[in-house]
Each structure stands twice: as structure tokens, then as C-alpha cells.
C-alpha angles and dihedrals in degrees: 000000000000092000091050093051092046090058092061121097121246089256092051090050091049090052092045097048102023092238142055110284127203121207088253091053091050091050091051091048092054093044092052100050106124102221091182090062110017127061125231122192124193139191116207130201126226090275089053093249116143107253099168137016142178127199117202109196115191126194114239093255094047093236095119137031133189123202123196121180140176138181124193111253094242090058100046123115095045099095096259094126092051090048091052092046092050093047091048091051091050091049091052093048094050090052093050 
């Protein structure tokens, strides 16, 4: 996930996170994903490299959810972003 996020341009990272992100901030973000609570979806290329990802972060009471997603520029225009958005929405709905 870290490698995928590091391939994104500063503008893509700004759009993904809503703010400018340093490499250190990206590393901390990845290290602090709570896999026992949050949901992460990935799309992998033929070489099994992560080309798109979505992170669904749920608050502890399941009243709110935040979905962040990204697709590498070379793989855009194939519906991967929509697939990640749809899957994230379904994940939020199934968890209330």
C-alpha cells in the first residue's frame, strides 16, 4: 500500500487525502490503518502489484464512515475507481 501511494503525484495525494501529504505522513497513515476495524480493498495488476486501493474507515459506533480511494494514473479509465467506490459503499452499508 505504501508503494502504491508513493507512486501518486502530489496533486493525486491532495485529492486522495484532502491535504498535502509528505512521505512521512503517508508512511504514518499506512502504519496506523486498523485492519481489525477498517476495511481495505485492493485491485491488483497482472504482475500482482497494487494499482488501486480504497480504505473504508468506520467510527467505533458505526455512525460515520470515510472512504478514500486511489488508482494509479496508468490504470485509470477502466472503471477501477467506480468498482472501489461501489465496494466501499457496500462495505459501509453492511456494517450499518
